[in-house]
C-alpha positions as CSV (number, residue, x, y, z in Angstrom):
1,X,8.3,-13.7,41.4
2,X,10.5,-11.1,43.1
3,X,11.2,-7.9,41.8
4,X,14.9,-8.6,41.4
5,X,13.8,-10.9,38.4
6,X,12.8,-7.7,36.6
7,X,16.1,-5.6,37.4
8,X,17.0,-6.0,33.6
9,X,14.2,-4.3,32.7
10,X,14.9,-1.2,34.8
11,X,17.3,1.7,34.5
12,X,18.2,5.0,36.6
13,X,18.7,8.2,35.3
14,X,20.0,11.7,37.3
15,X,18.2,14.6,35.5
16,X,19.4,18.3,35.8
17,X,16.0,20.2,35.6
18,X,16.6,23.6,34.3
19,X,13.9,26.4,33.4
20,X,13.4,28.6,30.7
21,X,16.2,30.8,31.7
22,X,18.5,27.6,31.3
23,X,19.4,27.7,35.2
24,X,18.9,24.6,37.4
25,X,15.7,24.4,39.3
26,X,16.9,24.2,42.8
27,X,14.9,22.6,45.7
28,X,11.7,22.4,43.2
29,X,8.9,20.0,43.3
30,X,8.8,18.4,40.0
31,X,6.6,15.5,38.4
32,X,7.9,12.6,36.5
33,X,5.5,10.4,34.9
34,X,6.2,7.4,32.5
35,X,4.7,7.7,29.0
36,X,5.9,4.4,27.1
37,X,7.4,1.0,27.7
38,X,10.5,0.3,25.8
39,X,9.3,-3.3,26.0
40,X,6.8,-4.1,23.2
41,X,3.6,-4.9,24.8
42,X,1.6,-6.0,21.7
43,X,-1.8,-7.3,20.3
44,X,-3.1,-7.7,17.1
45,X,-5.0,-4.9,15.5
46,X,-7.1,-7.1,12.9
47,X,-10.2,-5.6,14.4
48,X,-9.4,-2.3,13.5
49,X,-9.0,-2.5,9.6
50,X,-12.5,-2.5,9.3
51,X,-13.5,0.0,12.0
52,X,-10.7,2.5,10.4
53,X,-10.7,1.7,6.7
54,X,-13.8,0.4,6.0
55,X,-15.3,-2.7,4.3
56,X,-12.5,-4.9,2.5
57,X,-12.0,-5.2,-1.4
58,X,-14.3,-7.5,-3.5
59,X,-13.4,-11.0,-3.2
60,X,-11.7,-10.5,0.3
61,X,-14.5,-12.3,2.1
62,X,-14.1,-15.4,0.1
63,X,-10.6,-15.9,1.6
64,X,-10.0,-17.4,5.3
65,X,-10.0,-14.9,7.7
66,X,-10.6,-13.8,11.4
67,X,-10.9,-11.0,13.6
68,X,-13.3,-8.1,13.4
69,X,-15.4,-6.5,16.0
70,X,-19.2,-7.1,16.4
71,X,-19.5,-3.5,18.0
72,X,-18.4,-0.7,15.8
73,X,-17.4,1.5,18.4
74,X,-13.8,2.4,17.5
75,X,-13.5,4.9,20.5
76,X,-14.4,2.5,23.2
77,X,-12.3,-0.6,21.4
78,X,-9.5,2.0,20.5
79,X,-9.5,2.8,24.5
80,X,-9.1,-0.7,25.9
81,X,-6.5,-1.6,23.1
82,X,-4.4,1.7,23.9
83,X,-4.8,1.5,27.7
84,X,-2.6,-1.7,27.8
85,X,-0.5,-2.2,24.3
86,X,1.9,-0.1,22.5
87,X,2.5,-2.6,19.4
88,X,0.0,-3.5,16.8
89,X,0.1,-6.3,14.5
90,X,-1.6,-5.7,11.2
91,X,-2.8,-8.6,8.7
92,X,-1.0,-8.7,5.4
93,X,-1.9,-12.3,4.3
94,X,-1.6,-12.3,0.6
95,X,-4.9,-14.0,-0.1
96,X,-7.1,-11.1,1.8
97,X,-4.6,-8.4,1.1
98,X,-4.7,-8.9,-2.6
99,X,-7.7,-11.3,-3.5
100,X,-7.8,-9.9,-6.9
101,X,-4.4,-9.8,-8.7
102,X,-3.1,-6.1,-9.0
103,X,-5.6,-4.7,-6.7
104,X,-4.0,-4.7,-3.1
105,X,-5.6,-3.6,-0.1
106,X,-3.4,-0.8,0.5
107,X,-5.6,2.0,1.1
108,X,-7.0,0.4,4.2
109,X,-4.1,-1.0,5.6
110,X,-2.3,2.5,5.4
111,X,-5.2,4.0,7.1
112,X,-5.5,1.4,10.0
113,X,-1.6,1.8,10.6
114,X,-1.5,5.6,10.6
115,X,-4.3,5.6,13.2
116,X,-2.2,3.5,15.3
117,X,1.0,5.3,14.8
118,X,-0.7,8.8,15.4
119,X,-1.3,7.4,18.8
120,X,2.3,6.5,19.5
121,X,2.1,2.8,18.6
122,X,4.6,0.8,16.7
123,X,2.9,-1.1,13.7
124,X,4.3,-4.5,12.8
125,X,3.1,-6.2,9.4
126,X,2.0,-10.2,9.2
127,X,3.7,-11.9,7.2
128,X,5.4,-11.2,4.2
129,X,5.8,-14.9,3.3
130,X,3.6,-17.6,4.3
131,X,2.0,-20.7,2.6
132,X,-1.4,-20.3,4.2
133,X,-4.7,-17.7,3.3
134,X,-3.0,-17.4,-0.2
135,X,-4.7,-15.9,-3.2
136,X,-6.3,-18.5,-5.7
137,X,-5.0,-16.7,-8.7
138,X,-1.6,-18.0,-7.9
139,X,-2.5,-21.6,-8.4
140,X,-1.5,-22.9,-11.6
141,X,1.6,-20.8,-12.2
142,X,4.8,-22.4,-12.4
143,X,7.2,-21.8,-9.7
144,X,9.6,-19.4,-11.6
145,X,6.5,-17.2,-11.9
146,X,5.5,-17.8,-8.4
147,X,8.9,-16.7,-6.9
148,X,8.9,-13.4,-9.2
149,X,5.5,-12.5,-7.9
150,X,6.6,-13.4,-4.3
151,X,9.7,-11.2,-4.6
152,X,7.7,-8.2,-5.9
153,X,5.1,-8.5,-3.1
154,X,7.7,-8.5,-0.4
155,X,9.4,-5.5,-2.1
156,X,6.1,-3.7,-2.5
157,X,5.0,-4.1,1.4
158,X,8.6,-3.6,2.9
159,X,9.3,-0.7,0.8
160,X,5.7,0.8,0.4
161,X,5.0,1.0,4.0
162,X,8.7,1.7,5.1
163,X,8.6,4.7,7.8
164,X,5.1,3.6,8.8
165,X,5.6,-0.2,9.3
166,X,9.3,-1.0,10.0
167,X,8.9,-4.7,11.6
168,X,7.9,-7.4,9.6
169,X,7.3,-11.2,10.3
170,X,9.3,-11.8,7.3
171,X,8.4,-15.4,6.7
172,X,5.9,-17.6,8.9
173,X,6.1,-21.2,9.6
174,X,9.0,-22.4,7.3
175,X,9.3,-25.4,9.1
176,X,6.4,-27.1,7.6
177,X,6.3,-24.9,4.5
178,X,7.5,-27.5,2.2
179,X,5.4,-30.5,3.6
180,X,2.2,-28.5,4.2
181,X,-0.7,-30.6,3.0
182,X,-4.0,-29.4,4.1
183,X,-5.1,-27.4,1.3
184,X,-3.3,-26.4,-2.1
185,X,-1.4,-23.3,-2.3
186,X,1.5,-21.9,-4.4
187,X,3.9,-21.4,-1.8
188,X,4.5,-25.0,-0.7
189,X,5.6,-26.1,-4.2
190,X,7.9,-23.2,-4.5
191,X,9.4,-24.3,-1.1
192,X,9.4,-27.9,-1.9
193,X,11.3,-26.9,-5.2
194,X,13.8,-24.5,-3.6
195,X,14.1,-25.4,0.1
196,X,13.5,-23.8,3.4
197,X,16.7,-21.9,3.4
198,X,16.0,-20.6,-0.3
199,X,12.6,-19.2,1.0
200,X,14.1,-17.6,4.1
201,X,17.0,-15.8,2.3
202,X,14.4,-14.5,-0.2
203,X,12.0,-13.0,2.4
204,X,14.7,-11.4,4.3
205,X,16.9,-10.2,1.4
206,X,14.2,-8.7,-0.5
207,X,12.7,-7.1,2.6
208,X,16.0,-5.7,3.8
209,X,16.6,-4.2,0.2
210,X,13.7,-2.5,0.1
211,X,13.9,-1.2,3.8
212,X,17.2,-1.6,5.2
213,X,16.2,-0.2,8.5
214,X,13.5,-3.0,9.1
215,X,13.2,-5.5,12.0
216,X,12.8,-8.8,10.4
217,X,11.6,-11.6,12.1
218,X,11.8,-15.5,11.5
219,X,8.4,-16.6,13.0
220,X,7.0,-20.3,13.5
221,X,4.8,-22.4,15.9
222,X,7.1,-25.5,15.6
223,X,9.2,-25.0,18.8
224,X,10.8,-28.4,18.5
225,X,14.6,-29.1,17.5
226,X,13.3,-28.8,13.8
227,X,13.0,-25.1,14.3
228,X,16.5,-25.0,15.8
229,X,18.0,-26.8,13.0
230,X,16.3,-24.4,10.8
231,X,17.5,-21.2,12.5
232,X,21.3,-22.9,12.6
233,X,20.9,-23.8,9.0
234,X,19.9,-20.0,8.0
235,X,22.6,-18.4,10.2
236,X,25.0,-20.6,8.8
237,X,23.9,-19.6,5.2
238,X,24.8,-16.1,6.2
239,X,21.1,-14.8,6.4
240,X,20.6,-11.9,8.6
241,X,17.6,-12.2,10.9
242,X,16.8,-9.9,13.7
243,X,14.5,-11.8,16.0
244,X,13.5,-15.3,16.6
245,X,9.5,-15.3,16.5
246,X,7.9,-18.1,18.7
247,X,4.3,-18.8,18.7
248,X,2.6,-19.9,21.8
249,X,-1.1,-20.5,21.3
250,X,-2.2,-22.3,24.3
251,X,-5.7,-23.5,23.4
252,X,-4.9,-26.7,25.1
253,X,-3.7,-25.1,28.5
254,X,-1.0,-23.1,29.8
255,X,2.3,-24.9,29.4
256,X,3.8,-23.7,32.6
257,X,6.8,-21.9,33.9
258,X,9.2,-24.7,33.5
259,X,8.4,-25.5,29.8
260,X,8.4,-21.9,28.8
261,X,11.6,-21.1,30.6
262,X,13.5,-24.2,29.0
263,X,12.1,-23.2,25.6
264,X,13.3,-19.9,25.9
265,X,16.7,-20.6,27.0
266,X,16.9,-23.2,24.2
267,X,16.2,-20.2,21.5
268,X,18.0,-17.8,23.3
269,X,21.4,-19.3,22.9
270,X,21.8,-17.9,19.3
271,X,22.0,-14.3,20.7
272,X,19.0,-12.8,19.0
273,X,16.1,-11.1,20.7
274,X,12.9,-13.2,21.1
275,X,9.7,-12.3,20.2
276,X,6.7,-14.1,21.4
277,X,4.7,-13.2,18.3
278,X,1.4,-15.1,18.9
279,X,0.2,-15.8,22.5
280,X,-3.3,-17.0,23.5
281,X,-4.9,-18.5,26.6
282,X,-8.5,-19.4,26.5
283,X,-11.2,-18.6,29.0
284,X,-13.6,-21.5,28.3
285,X,-13.0,-25.2,28.4
286,X,-9.8,-26.2,27.1
287,X,-9.0,-28.0,23.7
288,X,-8.8,-31.8,24.1
289,X,-5.2,-32.8,24.5
290,X,-5.1,-35.3,21.5
291,X,-5.7,-32.6,19.0
292,X,-2.4,-32.3,17.2
293,X,-3.3,-29.5,14.9
294,X,-5.3,-26.8,16.4
295,X,-6.9,-26.1,13.1
296,X,-8.8,-29.4,13.6
297,X,-11.0,-28.5,16.4
298,X,-13.5,-25.9,15.4
299,X,-16.8,-26.0,17.3
300,X,-20.2,-24.1,16.5
301,X,-19.9,-22.5,20.3
302,X,-16.8,-22.2,22.3
303,X,-18.1,-20.0,25.2
304,X,-16.3,-18.1,27.7
305,X,-17.1,-19.1,31.4
306,X,-16.5,-17.6,34.7
307,X,-14.1,-20.6,35.8
308,X,-12.7,-20.1,32.4
309,X,-12.0,-16.4,33.0
310,X,-10.4,-16.7,36.2
311,X,-8.2,-19.3,34.9
312,X,-7.2,-17.1,32.3
313,X,-6.4,-14.3,34.4
314,X,-4.3,-16.2,36.6
315,X,-2.2,-17.9,33.7
316,X,-2.1,-14.4,31.9
317,X,-0.4,-13.0,35.0
318,X,2.1,-15.8,35.5
319,X,3.0,-16.1,31.5
320,X,3.7,-12.2,31.5
321,X,5.9,-12.4,34.8
322,X,7.9,-15.3,33.4
323,X,8.5,-13.7,30.0
324,X,9.5,-10.5,31.4
325,X,11.7,-12.1,33.9
326,X,13.6,-13.7,30.9
327,X,16.3,-11.3,29.4
328,X,16.0,-12.4,25.8
329,X,12.5,-11.6,25.6
330,X,12.0,-8.5,23.6
331,X,8.2,-8.3,22.8
332,X,5.1,-10.4,23.6
333,X,2.2,-10.0,21.4
334,X,-1.1,-11.3,22.4
335,X,-3.2,-12.5,19.6
336,X,-6.6,-11.0,19.9
337,X,-8.2,-8.2,21.7
338,X,-11.8,-9.4,21.7
339,X,-13.6,-12.9,21.4
340,X,-15.8,-11.6,18.4
341,X,-14.1,-13.2,15.3
342,X,-11.3,-14.8,17.5
343,X,-9.1,-17.3,15.9
344,X,-10.5,-20.9,15.8
345,X,-13.6,-19.3,17.5
346,X,-12.1,-19.7,20.8
347,X,-12.7,-17.5,23.9
348,X,-9.0,-16.5,23.7
349,X,-9.6,-12.4,23.9
350,X,-9.0,-10.2,26.9
351,X,-12.5,-8.7,26.1
352,X,-15.8,-10.7,25.8
353,X,-17.7,-10.4,22.6
354,X,-20.1,-7.9,24.2
355,X,-17.0,-5.5,24.4
356,X,-16.6,-5.8,28.5
357,X,-13.3,-6.6,29.8
358,X,-12.4,-10.2,31.3
359,X,-10.5,-10.3,34.5
360,X,-7.5,-11.3,32.3
361,X,-7.7,-7.8,30.6
362,X,-7.6,-6.3,34.0
363,X,-4.7,-8.4,35.1
364,X,-2.6,-7.6,32.2
365,X,-3.3,-3.7,33.0
366,X,-2.3,-4.1,36.4
367,X,0.8,-5.2,35.3
368,X,1.7,-3.1,32.1
369,X,0.2,0.0,33.6
370,X,0.3,-0.7,37.3
371,X,3.0,-2.8,38.9
372,X,5.4,-2.0,36.1
373,X,4.5,1.6,35.5
374,X,5.3,5.0,37.0
375,X,2.4,7.2,37.4
376,X,2.7,11.0,37.8
377,X,4.8,11.2,40.9
378,X,6.2,14.0,42.8
379,X,9.8,14.6,43.4
380,X,12.0,17.3,44.8
381,X,15.2,18.4,43.3
382,X,18.2,19.2,45.5
383,X,20.2,22.0,45.6
384,X,21.9,21.5,42.2
385,X,18.6,21.1,40.4
386,X,18.9,17.3,40.2
387,X,16.6,14.5,40.8
388,X,17.1,10.9,40.3
389,X,14.5,8.7,38.7
390,X,14.4,4.9,38.6
391,X,11.8,3.2,36.3
392,X,11.1,0.5,33.9
393,X,12.9,1.3,30.5
394,X,11.0,3.7,28.5
395,X,9.8,7.4,27.9
396,X,9.1,9.8,30.5
397,X,8.3,13.3,31.0
398,X,9.4,16.0,33.9
399,X,7.0,18.8,34.5
400,X,6.5,21.7,36.6
401,X,3.1,23.4,36.1
402,X,2.5,23.6,32.2
403,X,6.1,23.3,31.4
404,X,7.3,19.9,30.3
405,X,10.5,18.0,29.1
406,X,11.0,14.5,27.8
407,X,13.7,12.0,28.6
408,X,14.2,8.1,28.4
409,X,15.5,5.7,30.9
410,X,17.5,3.1,28.9
411,X,19.8,0.2,29.8
412,X,22.6,2.2,30.9
413,X,22.4,4.3,34.1
414,X,22.9,8.0,32.8
415,X,22.9,11.7,33.9
416,X,21.4,14.2,31.5
417,X,20.1,17.9,31.6
418,X,16.7,18.8,30.4
419,X,15.0,22.2,29.8
420,X,11.1,22.4,30.6
421,X,9.6,24.5,27.8
């Protein structure tokens, strides 16, 4: 894929670099370096909740879950994660977050969110509303009480974490929500009684009232016309959504550039940013194609193999190049850093269960922090103290010795003056 396909990801800025005396530094060697991508390169941070926050609350282990590392080396896992990603998704599944009514897991999630935020990572919460991984104490309550409790939960999370977590999957998998039949839960009867659009409105309006500055995502795995119909109905109903979430768990193999491009074009027509919220590619054998619900394929051992790892690395590169080339895509969130505790036991991580990086990790790092990154680079200012910097949209520094100034390359070509301090 040619470099021109990523032109929309780049910008140019002309800096006038001034010293401590506020005079331009003419004919001076300066060092420019990128610090952060504007594009959201994400991964889940589920593994870090136990590492940072400690063991979960009583009853949480009785609820369906995944994630967690068998190698409690926070520094090593953190280094691998932070070397590539800048956006972390943390788990707020109701059944795990509040396994006992009135005793939410606030402290551990707050500690984990702060751990990421202190390292310059944007933190996202997932999800505010979903029909799966629900607390058993909701069962048996009438729909009015369930709706009241759901509204309160949304306000508590969106408002209580405001400033620390300002991006949320507001509602997850609403297409199937009213007809879901794989286990009892209290949200499906509510969705059946009130309708999908009512549940979507509830999620977005309660969250926005609690945190007006939040970015709220409508997220789904159903990429058929049924999801398009829901989006259209929601928009026609006057519900404001900030981004469309698209899940692409590809346990049955990479769907290919043609499929992905056509799918992205279908959802881009709504004029909203596209977030690839849940992306996976496996490094072992592929799940049989006849499996319709991925949850139906869970086997005792699904190993990562050398052949599978080579395939995963190639497909990761193809997938990310295609996504970055599409102008509507704003965020890509990979669903798992390691194979240990991975969803469905699949070898979908970028790091093996023993903590060693797979070729896919190296391939993604070579894009995000290699080909698509400006390392410390020396430039010389002209006679007026100006220097032009071109690079991927994001945050940068310019420095001379131990004096540094920060600047941002955004979508508009600009000029600015920076003072080295």
